[in-house]
C-alpha positions in Angstrom: 27.0 31.0 40.6 27.9 27.4 40.0 24.2 26.6 39.6 23.8 29.4 37.0 26.9 28.1 35.1 25.4 24.6 35.1 22.1 25.9 33.8 23.9 27.9 31.0 25.8 24.7 30.0 22.5 22.8 29.8 21.0 25.5 27.6 24.1 25.5 25.3 23.9 21.8 25.0 20.2 21.9 24.1 20.9 24.5 21.5 23.8 22.5 20.1 21.5 19.4 20.0 18.8 21.4 18.2 21.2 22.8 15.7 22.7 19.4 15.0 19.2 17.8 14.5 18.3 20.6 12.1 21.5 20.1 10.1 20.8 16.3 10.2 17.3 16.9 8.7 18.6 19.2 6.0 21.2 16.6 5.1 18.5 13.9 5.2 16.2 15.8 2.8 19.2 16.2 0.5 19.9 12.4 0.7 16.2 11.7 -0.1 16.1 14.0 -3.1 19.4 12.6 -4.5 18.4 9.0 -3.9 15.3 9.4 -6.2 15.5 12.5 -8.3 12.6 11.6 -10.6 10.1 11.2 -7.8 11.4 14.2 -6.0 10.9 16.3 -9.1 7.4 14.9 -9.6 6.6 15.8 -6.0 7.4 19.4 -6.4 6.0 19.8 -9.9 2.8 17.8 -10.1 1.5 18.3 -6.6 1.0 22.1 -6.9 -0.2 21.7 -10.5 -2.8 19.2 -9.4 -4.2 21.6 -6.8 -4.1 24.5 -9.3 -6.0 22.4 -11.9 -8.7 21.6 -9.4 -9.2 25.1 -7.9 -9.1 26.9 -11.3 -11.7 24.3 -12.6 -9.6 23.1 -15.5 -11.0 20.3 -17.7 -11.6 17.1 -15.8 -9.0 15.1 -17.8 -6.2 17.6 -16.7 -7.3 17.4 -13.1 -7.3 13.7 -13.2 -3.9 13.4 -15.0 -2.1 15.9 -12.8 -3.3 14.5 -9.5 -2.7 11.0 -10.8 1.0 12.0 -11.3 1.1 13.9 -8.0 -0.1 10.9 -5.9 2.7 8.6 -7.0 5.5 10.7 -5.4 3.3 11.4 -2.4 2.9 7.7 -1.8 6.7 7.4 -2.0 7.3 10.2 0.6 4.7 8.6 2.9 6.5 5.3 2.8 9.9 7.0 3.3 8.8 9.1 6.3 7.1 6.0 7.8 10.3 4.0 7.5 12.3 6.7 9.2 9.8 7.2 12.0 9.4 3.5 12.6 13.2 3.1 12.9 13.2 5.0 16.1 10.2 3.4 17.9 11.3 -0.2 18.2 10.7 -3.2 16.0 7.2 -4.1 17.1 5.7 -0.7 16.9 7.7 0.1 13.8 6.4 -2.9 12.1 2.8 -2.0 13.1 3.4 1.5 11.7 4.6 0.1 8.4 1.7 -2.2 8.2 -0.8 0.6 9.0 0.6 3.2 6.6 1.7 0.8 3.9 -1.6 1.1 2.0 -2.8 4.5 3.2 -3.0 5.8 -0.4 -5.4 3.0 -1.4 -7.4 3.7 1.7 -7.7 7.4 0.9 -8.7 6.6 -2.7 -11.4 4.2 -1.5 -12.8 6.7 1.1 -12.9 9.4 -1.6 -14.6 7.0 -4.0 -17.3 6.1 -1.4 -17.9 9.7 -0.6 -18.4 10.3 -4.4 -20.5 7.1 -4.6 -18.1 5.6 -7.2 -18.6 2.1 -5.8 -17.6 0.2 -9.0 -14.3 2.2 -9.2 -13.6 1.5 -5.5 -14.2 -2.3 -5.9 -12.1 -2.5 -9.0 -9.3 -0.5 -7.3 -9.3 -3.0 -4.4 -9.2 -6.0 -6.8 -6.6 -4.3 -9.1 -4.3 -3.6 -6.2 -4.3 -7.2 -5.0 -3.7 -8.6 -8.5 -1.0 -5.9 -9.2 0.9 -6.9 -6.1 0.4 -10.6 -6.4 1.2 -10.9 -10.1 2.9 -7.8 -11.5 5.1 -6.8 -8.6 6.1 -10.3 -7.6 6.6 -11.3 -11.2 8.9 -8.4 -12.0 10.8 -9.1 -8.8 11.4 -12.7 -9.7 12.6 -11.7 -13.2 14.9 -9.0 -11.9 16.4 -11.5 -9.3 16.8 -14.1 -12.1 19.1 -11.7 -14.0 21.7 -11.9 -11.2 21.0 -15.2 -9.5 20.1 -18.6 -10.9 17.9 -19.6 -8.0 16.8 -17.5 -5.1 15.5 -18.8 -1.7 13.0 -17.4 0.7 11.0 -18.5 3.8 8.7 -21.2 2.7 6.7 -21.1 5.8 6.2 -17.3 5.7 5.1 -17.5 2.0 2.7 -20.4 2.9 1.1 -18.3 5.7 0.5 -15.4 3.3 -0.9 -17.7 0.6 -3.3 -19.3 3.1 -4.5 -15.9 4.2 -5.1 -14.9 0.5 -7.1 -18.1 -0.1 -9.3 -17.3 2.9 -9.8 -13.8 1.5 -10.9 -15.3 -1.8 -13.5 -17.3 0.0 -14.7 -14.2 2.0 -15.1 -12.3 -1.3 -16.6 -15.2 -3.1 -19.4 -16.2 -0.7 -21.4 -12.8 -0.9 -20.8 -12.7 -4.7 -22.1 -16.2 -5.3 -25.0 -15.8 -2.7 -26.4 -12.7 -4.5 -26.0 -14.1 -8.0 -27.8 -17.4 -7.1 -30.6 -15.9 -5.1 -31.6 -13.0 -7.2 -34.2 -11.3 -5.0 -34.3 -7.9 -3.4 -34.6 -9.3 0.1 -31.5 -11.5 -0.5 -29.5 -8.4 -1.5 -30.1 -6.9 1.9 -29.0 -10.1 3.5 -25.8 -10.0 1.3 -25.0 -6.4 2.5 -25.3 -7.5 6.1 -23.2 -10.6 5.4 -20.5 -8.4 3.8 -20.3 -6.1 6.8 -20.0 -9.0 9.3 -17.5 -10.7 7.1 -15.5 -7.5 7.0 -15.4 -7.4 10.8 -14.0 -11.0 10.9 -11.5 -10.2 8.2 -10.2 -7.2 10.3 -9.9 -9.6 13.4 -8.0 -12.0 11.2 -5.7 -9.2 10.1 -5.0 -8.3 13.8 -4.2 -11.9 14.5 -1.9 -12.0 11.5 -0.1 -8.9 12.7 0.5 -10.5 16.1 1.7 -13.6 14.4 4.1 -11.7 12.1 5.4 -9.2 14.5 5.3 -11.2 17.7 5.1 -15.0 18.0 6.6 -16.0 14.6 8.7 -13.0 13.6 11.5 -15.2 12.3 9.3 -16.7 9.6 9.1 -13.3 7.8 12.7 -12.1 8.3 15.5 -12.3 5.8 17.9 -15.1 6.5 20.7 -12.7 5.8 19.5 -10.5 8.6 23.0 -9.8 9.9 23.4 -6.9 7.5 23.3 -3.5 9.1 20.2 -1.5 8.3 20.6 1.9 6.8 20.2 4.8 9.2 17.1 7.0 8.9 17.5 10.2 7.0 15.1 12.2 9.1 14.8 12.7 12.9 11.6 11.2 14.4 10.0 14.6 15.0 10.6 15.7 11.4 9.5 12.4 9.9 6.3 12.6 11.9 5.6 16.1 10.5 6.4 15.0 7.0 4.2 11.9 7.3 1.2 14.0 8.6 1.6 16.6 6.0 2.0 14.2 3.1 -1.1 12.2 4.3 -3.2 15.3 4.4 -2.1 16.5 1.0 -2.7 13.0 -0.4 -6.2 13.0 1.0 -7.0 16.2 -1.0 -5.3 14.9 -4.2 -7.2 11.6 -4.1 -10.5 13.5 -3.6 -9.7 15.8 -6.6 -8.8 12.7 -8.6 -12.0 10.8 -7.8 -14.1 13.9 -8.4 -12.8 14.0 -11.9 -13.1 10.3 -12.7 -16.6 10.4 -14.1 -16.0 13.2 -16.6 -12.6 11.7 -17.6 -14.3 8.3 -18.3 -16.9 10.0 -20.4 -14.4 12.1 -22.3 -12.1 9.3 -23.3 -14.8 6.6 -23.5 -13.0 4.5 -20.9 -14.7 1.9 -18.6 -14.8 2.3 -14.9 -13.3 -1.2 -14.6 -10.2 -0.1 -16.7 -9.6 2.9 -14.5 -10.1 0.9 -11.2 -8.2 -2.3 -12.1 -5.4 -1.0 -14.3 -4.8 2.8 -13.7 -5.5 3.5 -10.0 -3.5 0.6 -8.5 -0.4 2.1 -10.3 -0.6 5.1 -7.9 -0.2 3.1 -4.7 2.0 0.3 -6.0 4.7 2.3 -7.9 7.0 2.8 -4.8 6.3 -0.9 -3.7 7.2 -2.1 -7.2 10.5 -0.3 -7.0 11.3 -1.6 -3.5 10.5 -5.2 -4.5 12.6 -5.2 -7.6 15.7 -3.6 -5.9 15.4 -6.1 -3.0 15.2 -9.0 -5.4 18.3 -7.7 -7.3 20.2 -7.8 -3.9 19.0 -11.3 -3.2 16.7 -10.2 -0.4 13.8 -12.3 -1.4 12.0 -12.3 2.0 11.9 -8.5 1.8 10.6 -8.6 -1.8 7.9 -11.1 -0.9 7.0 -9.1 2.1 6.4 -6.1 -0.2 4.5 -8.1 -2.8 2.6 -10.8 -1.2 2.4 -9.0 2.1 0.8 -5.9 0.5 -1.8 -8.2 -1.1 -2.6 -9.6 2.3 -3.0 -6.1 3.6 -5.3 -5.1 0.8 -7.4 -8.1 1.3 -7.6 -8.3 5.1 -7.3 -4.6 6.0 -8.1 -2.2 3.2 -11.1 -4.1 1.7 -13.0 -4.7 5.0 -12.1 -1.2 6.1 -13.7 0.2 2.9 -16.8 -1.9 3.5 -17.2 -0.4 7.0 -16.6 3.1 5.6 -19.4 2.5 3.2 -21.6 1.4 6.1 -20.8 4.7 7.9 -21.6 6.7 4.8 -24.8 4.6 4.1 -23.4 3.4 0.8 -23.9 -0.2 -0.5 -20.2 -1.0 -0.5 -20.1 -4.7 -0.2 -17.9 -7.8 -0.9 -20.2 -8.5 -3.9 -17.6 -8.5 -6.7 -18.3 -9.6 -10.2 -18.2 -13.4 -10.7 -15.5 -13.0 -13.3 -13.4 -10.8 -11.0 -13.6 -13.3 -8.2 -12.6 -16.1 -10.6 -9.6 -14.1 -11.8 -8.6 -13.5 -8.1 -9.0 -17.2 -7.4 -6.8 -18.2 -10.3 -4.1 -15.6 -9.4 -4.0 -16.9 -5.8 -3.9 -20.5 -7.0 -1.0 -19.7 -9.3 1.0 -17.7 -6.7 0.5 -20.5 -4.1 1.9 -23.2 -6.4 4.9 -21.0 -7.4 5.7 -20.1 -3.8 5.2 -23.7 -2.4 8.9 -24.8 -2.8 10.6 -21.8 -1.2 12.6 -21.0 -4.3 12.2 -18.7 -7.3 13.6 -18.1 -10.7 13.1 -15.9 -13.7 10.7 -18.4 -15.5 8.3 -18.3 -12.5 8.4 -14.5 -12.8 7.4 -14.8 -16.5 4.5 -17.0 -15.5 3.2 -14.5 -12.9 3.3 -11.8 -15.5 
């Protein structure tokens, strides 16, 4: 009898725990919706509309526009569920998860572009995302911080590490571009493709070393000096956060495929260039949530966090997403290479040079934000 009573108590405790977890998730979803009502509304309005537009074969510009607006809140909910899930798995694994899923939307866009053989759009999206994070996001963060603080400080060594990695990435992009433009022969083009693929493998190895450096041996360089503040508790339980993350990633993969599928007809309809769509429009999708995070962090004088979002995302795009995209092109037998246009590589070089000089002293102000913009 005593054993049966003990078992009954265990069952009751498990039921109470399950009920409290369910109530916690319901409250967490409410907190998420209240914290950002605009993105929450966009999520439930434009996501079904984007799918409806594709499956009912509406005009390409409507499919493009609706899925464009749907991916913005999907990127936000992926980021939020990743944060909640990483909060329960420890700092190292949590940091690895944030790094891996931080640019999942750009990865899905590029994979969809390669499958549709939209190589120019993919290359411009990669470059546009790097420039957007390095100039637009960081510039806006500096300006917003300058409204509240005369001068803001951040880890000079951490910023120098990220700038050095970006400079190395520029050289990795520049070598195949210069090689194929100087030696304009068919045979040399094949050599450039092979060079791009091997360079991508080395870039991925460098990114793995950077993660170990950032999350392991030199973690203090990338942490906020005011790190004694308590972190906000996660809104979702780990199980629910994992389900939301998986669901949002799958939905986003379909939405990105629908968007890329409609790019060609949209470009022809509105007489746009592929470069404009890739460099200006598509990076907005993945960077909208990061833009908001960096600005709010700078307004609270958490500049290491703001730089981690801006400069750190640029490093991820250059060291992870770009080589990953080249290897995906290799798998799909597409000529996705590191051969960017000479002008694009020159713009990237100037942007990295400017950012390196601005971040060299470990301080920021609103004027430096204006220069970045």
